[in-house]
C-alpha positions as CSV (number, residue, x, y, z in Angstrom):
1,M,24.0,-56.1,-23.1
2,S,20.6,-54.3,-22.6
3,T,20.0,-51.6,-20.3
4,L,18.7,-53.1,-16.7
5,V,15.4,-51.3,-15.1
6,M,15.5,-51.0,-11.4
7,G,12.1,-50.7,-9.9
8,I,11.8,-48.3,-7.3
9,L,9.9,-49.6,-4.1
10,N,9.8,-46.8,-1.2
11,V,8.2,-48.2,1.9
12,T,8.1,-44.3,3.0
13,P,5.4,-42.0,3.7
14,D,7.2,-39.2,2.7
15,S,9.0,-39.9,-0.6
16,F,8.9,-37.2,-3.5
17,A,6.9,-39.0,-6.0
18,D,4.9,-42.0,-4.3
19,G,5.2,-41.4,-0.4
20,G,2.2,-43.3,1.6
21,R,1.5,-45.2,-1.6
22,Y,3.5,-47.8,-0.3
23,S,4.1,-47.2,3.1
24,T,2.7,-51.0,4.4
25,T,4.1,-54.5,4.0
26,A,1.1,-55.3,2.1
27,L,1.3,-52.5,-0.1
28,A,4.8,-52.9,-1.0
29,L,4.2,-56.6,-1.4
30,K,1.3,-55.6,-3.8
31,R,3.3,-52.9,-5.8
32,A,6.3,-55.5,-6.3
33,E,4.4,-58.3,-7.8
34,E,2.7,-55.5,-10.1
35,M,6.5,-54.6,-10.9
36,I,7.5,-58.3,-11.3
37,N,4.7,-58.8,-13.7
38,E,5.8,-56.0,-16.1
39,G,9.1,-57.7,-16.2
40,V,11.5,-55.4,-13.9
41,D,15.3,-56.7,-13.6
42,I,15.8,-55.7,-10.1
43,I,13.9,-53.9,-7.3
44,D,15.1,-51.4,-5.1
45,V,14.1,-51.7,-1.5
46,G,13.6,-48.7,0.4
47,G,12.3,-47.3,3.6
48,E,14.4,-43.4,4.0
49,S,13.1,-40.9,2.3
50,T,16.2,-38.9,0.2
51,K,14.4,-36.1,-1.6
52,P,16.0,-32.6,-0.6
53,G,15.4,-31.6,2.8
54,A,14.2,-34.8,4.3
55,E,14.8,-36.0,7.9
56,R,16.2,-38.6,8.4
57,V,14.8,-41.5,9.9
58,T,15.4,-43.8,12.9
59,Q,17.4,-47.1,12.2
60,A,14.7,-49.0,14.3
61,D,11.9,-47.0,11.9
62,E,13.9,-47.9,8.7
63,V,14.3,-51.5,9.9
64,A,10.6,-52.1,10.6
65,R,9.7,-51.1,7.2
66,V,11.8,-52.7,5.1
67,I,13.0,-56.2,6.6
68,P,9.5,-57.6,6.2
69,V,8.8,-56.7,2.8
70,I,12.8,-58.1,2.1
71,K,12.0,-61.0,3.4
72,E,9.2,-62.3,1.4
73,L,10.5,-60.3,-2.0
74,V,13.8,-62.6,-1.6
75,K,11.3,-66.0,-1.9
76,K,10.7,-64.9,-6.0
77,E,13.2,-65.1,-8.7
78,T,13.9,-61.5,-8.9
79,P,17.1,-60.0,-7.4
80,I,16.5,-57.7,-5.2
81,S,18.5,-54.2,-3.9
82,I,18.5,-52.6,-0.6
83,D,18.3,-48.7,-0.7
84,T,20.2,-47.7,2.5
85,T,22.8,-45.9,4.1
86,R,23.6,-47.8,7.0
87,A,25.5,-51.0,7.5
88,S,23.2,-52.2,10.2
89,V,20.2,-52.2,7.6
90,A,22.6,-53.4,4.7
91,E,23.6,-56.5,7.0
92,Q,20.0,-57.2,7.7
93,A,18.9,-57.4,4.0
94,I,22.1,-59.6,3.0
95,K,21.4,-61.9,5.3
96,L,18.1,-62.7,3.9
97,G,19.1,-62.5,0.5
98,V,19.6,-59.2,-1.2
99,S,21.7,-59.2,-4.5
100,Y,22.5,-55.5,-4.2
101,V,23.5,-52.6,-1.6
102,N,22.3,-49.1,-3.2
103,D,24.2,-46.6,-0.8
104,V,23.1,-43.2,-2.1
105,S,26.1,-42.4,0.0
106,G,28.6,-43.9,-1.8
107,G,30.0,-45.4,1.9
108,L,30.5,-41.9,3.1
109,A,27.6,-42.3,6.2
110,D,28.2,-44.7,7.6
111,P,32.7,-46.1,8.0
112,D,31.4,-50.0,8.9
113,M,29.8,-49.8,5.0
114,Y,33.1,-51.2,2.6
115,T,33.8,-53.3,5.6
116,L,30.4,-54.7,5.3
117,I,30.3,-55.5,1.3
118,A,33.8,-56.7,1.4
119,K,32.9,-59.6,3.5
120,H,30.2,-60.3,1.3
121,P,32.1,-60.6,-2.2
122,K,28.8,-61.9,-3.9
123,V,27.3,-58.8,-3.4
124,Q,26.8,-55.5,-5.4
125,Y,27.7,-52.6,-4.3
126,I,25.9,-49.4,-5.9
127,I,28.3,-46.1,-5.2
128,M,26.3,-43.0,-5.4
129,H,28.1,-40.1,-5.8
130,W,27.0,-37.8,-2.5
131,R,28.1,-34.8,-0.8
132,A,25.5,-34.0,2.3
133,H,22.5,-36.3,4.2
134,S,19.3,-34.9,2.6
135,K,18.3,-31.8,5.0
136,T,21.5,-29.9,3.9
137,M,22.5,-31.1,0.7
138,Q,21.4,-28.8,-1.8
139,D,23.9,-26.4,0.4
140,H,26.8,-28.2,-1.2
141,A,25.2,-27.8,-5.2
142,T,28.4,-25.7,-5.9
143,Y,30.8,-27.0,-8.8
144,K,33.2,-25.5,-11.3
145,D,33.2,-28.2,-13.9
146,V,30.4,-30.5,-12.6
147,V,31.1,-33.6,-14.8
148,R,34.9,-33.4,-13.7
149,E,34.0,-33.0,-9.9
150,V,31.6,-35.6,-10.0
151,K,34.0,-37.7,-11.8
152,E,36.8,-37.5,-9.3
153,E,34.6,-37.8,-6.2
154,L,33.4,-40.8,-7.3
155,E,37.1,-42.1,-8.2
156,A,38.1,-41.2,-4.3
157,R,35.2,-43.2,-3.2
158,I,36.0,-46.3,-5.6
159,E,39.4,-46.2,-4.4
160,A,38.4,-45.9,-0.8
161,A,36.0,-49.0,-1.4
162,I,38.8,-51.3,-3.2
163,E,41.5,-50.2,-0.2
164,A,38.8,-51.5,2.2
165,G,38.7,-54.8,0.1
166,I,36.1,-54.3,-2.2
167,N,36.4,-56.4,-5.0
168,P,36.0,-53.9,-8.2
169,E,33.7,-56.5,-9.9
170,Q,31.1,-55.8,-7.0
171,I,31.2,-51.7,-7.9
172,I,28.2,-49.8,-10.0
173,I,28.3,-46.2,-9.6
174,D,26.1,-43.4,-10.0
175,P,26.3,-39.9,-10.5
176,G,23.3,-39.1,-8.4
177,L,21.1,-37.0,-10.5
178,G,19.7,-35.0,-8.0
179,F,21.7,-34.8,-4.8
180,S,23.6,-31.8,-4.6
181,K,22.6,-31.2,-8.2
182,R,21.1,-28.1,-9.5
183,P,18.7,-28.7,-12.8
184,E,22.0,-27.5,-15.2
185,H,24.3,-29.8,-13.3
186,N,22.2,-32.8,-14.0
187,W,21.7,-32.3,-17.7
188,E,25.2,-31.5,-17.9
189,L,25.9,-35.0,-16.0
190,L,23.4,-36.6,-18.6
191,R,24.9,-35.1,-21.5
192,N,28.6,-36.0,-20.3
193,I,28.0,-39.9,-19.4
194,D,30.8,-41.0,-21.8
195,R,33.1,-39.0,-19.0
196,I,31.6,-40.6,-15.9
197,A,31.7,-44.3,-18.1
198,L,35.7,-43.6,-18.5
199,L,36.0,-44.8,-14.3
200,G,35.2,-48.3,-16.1
201,Y,32.1,-49.0,-13.9
202,P,28.7,-50.0,-14.8
203,I,26.6,-46.5,-14.7
204,L,23.0,-46.7,-13.2
205,I,20.9,-43.7,-13.7
206,G,18.4,-42.3,-11.1
207,A,16.5,-39.5,-13.4
208,S,12.8,-40.7,-12.8
209,R,10.4,-38.3,-11.8
210,K,12.7,-35.7,-10.5
211,R,12.5,-32.3,-9.6
212,F,14.6,-31.0,-12.5
213,L,12.3,-32.6,-15.0
214,G,9.3,-30.9,-13.8
215,E,11.4,-27.8,-13.6
216,L,11.5,-28.4,-17.8
217,T,8.5,-29.4,-18.5
218,G,6.3,-27.4,-15.3
219,S,5.1,-30.3,-13.7
220,T,4.5,-29.6,-10.2
221,N,2.9,-33.3,-9.9
222,P,5.8,-36.4,-10.0
223,D,3.6,-38.4,-11.9
224,D,3.3,-35.7,-14.5
225,R,7.1,-35.9,-15.3
226,E,6.6,-39.7,-16.8
227,A,7.2,-39.0,-20.3
228,A,10.3,-36.8,-19.6
229,S,11.7,-39.8,-17.6
230,I,10.7,-42.1,-20.0
231,A,12.8,-40.2,-22.6
232,V,16.0,-39.6,-20.4
233,T,15.5,-43.4,-20.6
234,A,15.8,-43.5,-23.9
235,M,18.8,-41.3,-24.0
236,V,21.0,-43.4,-21.6
237,A,19.7,-46.9,-23.0
238,K,21.4,-44.9,-26.4
239,Q,24.8,-44.5,-24.5
240,N,24.2,-48.4,-23.0
241,V,24.4,-47.8,-19.6
242,W,24.3,-50.6,-17.0
243,G,20.7,-49.4,-15.5
244,V,17.9,-47.2,-14.9
245,R,16.3,-46.8,-11.6
246,T,12.5,-45.9,-12.5
247,H,9.1,-45.5,-10.4
248,S,7.1,-47.0,-13.4
249,V,8.8,-50.6,-15.1
250,K,7.0,-51.3,-18.9
251,P,6.9,-48.3,-20.3
252,H,10.8,-48.0,-19.4
253,R,11.4,-51.6,-20.5
254,D,9.9,-50.5,-24.0
255,A,11.8,-47.2,-24.5
256,I,15.2,-49.9,-23.7
257,A,13.5,-52.4,-26.5
258,T,12.9,-49.5,-28.4
259,V,16.4,-47.8,-28.9
260,N,18.1,-51.5,-28.9
261,S,16.0,-52.4,-31.9
262,F,17.0,-49.1,-33.5
263,L,20.5,-49.7,-32.6
264,K,20.4,-53.1,-34.2
265,S,18.7,-51.9,-37.6
266,K,21.3,-49.2,-38.0
267,V,24.3,-51.9,-37.3
268,E,22.3,-54.4,-40.3
269,A,22.1,-51.7,-42.4
């Protein structure tokens, strides 16, 4: 199966790469239409910034940002994901028809999340590696063996989710690049995706335009990190990850198609 492209749709004023660009329902829907036209596989709608140091928004604000957008997007054929750590927000989105719940806390932020997901066996649940909310998460970026520890902590979340009644087939995992991670941790995880894959679940990678790519390339503007982001997509597509979460769509689809063609030609040769 080809690596999927999950397009990021931040309905926020303060997300690190595109905060404020799509902060109204009209702007968000216009951006979603652009992504659909470029062949996006899933649109991930979020109403709360999770960049390092970000303050939490209220549940009411999060709902007001994402629900009007989701109400319109579920009318399209493209699957929709809700990017939230709150079970109450996820529940409203599920009732509207979203196919995925992308929980960056992996269920740690809201004890009701697992129970909710277990009640909706057709919904895919993305469990990300997480140690703390954005305000303090970089205080927890301490590891002796980042790959082993991330793998073990993800496994603990998976086991807790299954014990709560979630079907293993609902689960997708994400190593959480940039979340309680320093640049060297992110690179080590990317080099060892095969070890994370030993957990036996589809893997989502979210590297798009993140700070560690800026530190590599000297780019302070997130938009200038696009080439590096596409390179990461190509690398992980070669490792057959389930999906990549990206700010742009067509360049990443093109990178994946190129990798697939390259690998196919090697097999045929």
